[in-house]
Structure formats: structure tokens, C-alpha cells
C-alpha positions in Angstrom: 13.0 13.6 27.6 10.1 15.1 29.3 12.3 16.6 31.9 14.1 18.7 29.9 10.2 20.0 27.5 9.2 20.5 31.3 13.1 22.7 32.2 12.2 24.7 29.1 8.8 25.3 29.7 9.3 26.6 32.8 12.5 28.8 32.0 10.4 30.5 29.6 7.9 31.1 31.7 10.6 32.5 34.3 12.2 34.5 31.8 15.6 32.4 32.4 17.4 29.7 30.6 17.3 26.1 31.6 20.3 26.1 33.1 19.4 27.7 35.4 16.7 25.7 36.9 17.4 23.1 39.3 15.2 21.2 41.0 15.8 23.2 44.9 15.1 26.4 42.5 12.9 28.8 44.6 10.4 29.9 41.9 9.8 33.3 43.8 13.4 34.0 43.2 13.0 34.9 40.1 11.6 38.6 39.0 9.8 36.8 36.4 7.1 35.4 38.7 4.2 37.1 39.2 0.3 36.6 39.0 0.8 36.5 35.4 3.6 34.0 34.9 1.7 31.6 37.9 -1.2 31.8 35.3 0.9 31.2 32.3 2.5 28.0 34.8 -0.4 26.6 35.7 -2.1 26.8 31.4 1.5 25.5 30.6 1.3 22.1 32.9 -2.2 21.5 32.5 -1.3 21.3 28.9 1.6 19.4 29.8 -0.8 16.7 31.6 -3.3 16.3 29.9 -5.5 17.5 32.7 -6.8 20.4 35.2 -4.1 22.5 37.3 -5.8 23.6 40.4 -5.2 26.6 42.3 -5.2 24.6 45.0 -2.0 22.9 43.8 -0.6 25.6 41.5 -0.2 27.3 45.5 1.8 24.2 46.2 4.1 25.1 44.2 7.8 26.7 45.4 10.4 24.6 44.1 11.3 23.5 40.5 11.1 20.1 42.7 8.0 21.2 43.2 6.9 21.9 39.7 8.3 18.0 38.7 6.5 16.2 41.9 3.6 17.6 40.3 3.5 16.4 36.5 4.9 13.2 37.6 8.9 13.8 37.2 11.7 11.8 39.0 13.9 14.1 39.5 16.8 11.5 39.4 16.3 10.3 36.0 13.8 13.3 33.8 11.0 10.9 33.2 7.8 9.7 34.3 7.9 8.3 38.0 
């Protein structure tokens, strides 16, 4: 499932277990979410989507749900919407 792949990638960047990531999880609440993690997330999301993710897009990501929306994953079923 694409949603699980995204969850696993983001969890690795945040140095947490994928089960800890919920749609409402605030990225800033993870101690590993620093400037390096933000850049790693930007590159990872670019690879995941196959297109560049811009700094303004990255700055709008506050929750894991925001990440899901950016890549076009429907939170209900974990598939591209």
C-alpha cells in the first residue's frame, strides 16, 4: 500500500515507529524533526512523487496528514486520490 510506504519513509526520517504516525501527528512534536530532517523529507517526498517539492510546500507541512495530502494520498484508504 502506497500510504504505508509513505508512513515508513516519514517515520524513518523522524526516527520513530511508523505506528506512532497518525494523520494528526504534528511533525514538530518529534525531536528528530530538525533542519536536516526537513531537507531529508523534502528530498524523500521529491523521490516519492517524482517531482520537486518546493520550500514553500515544505513549510506548509505541519502534520503527517499534510504530508499525505501533498503526495495525493487519501487518508481514508491509503491510496492516491
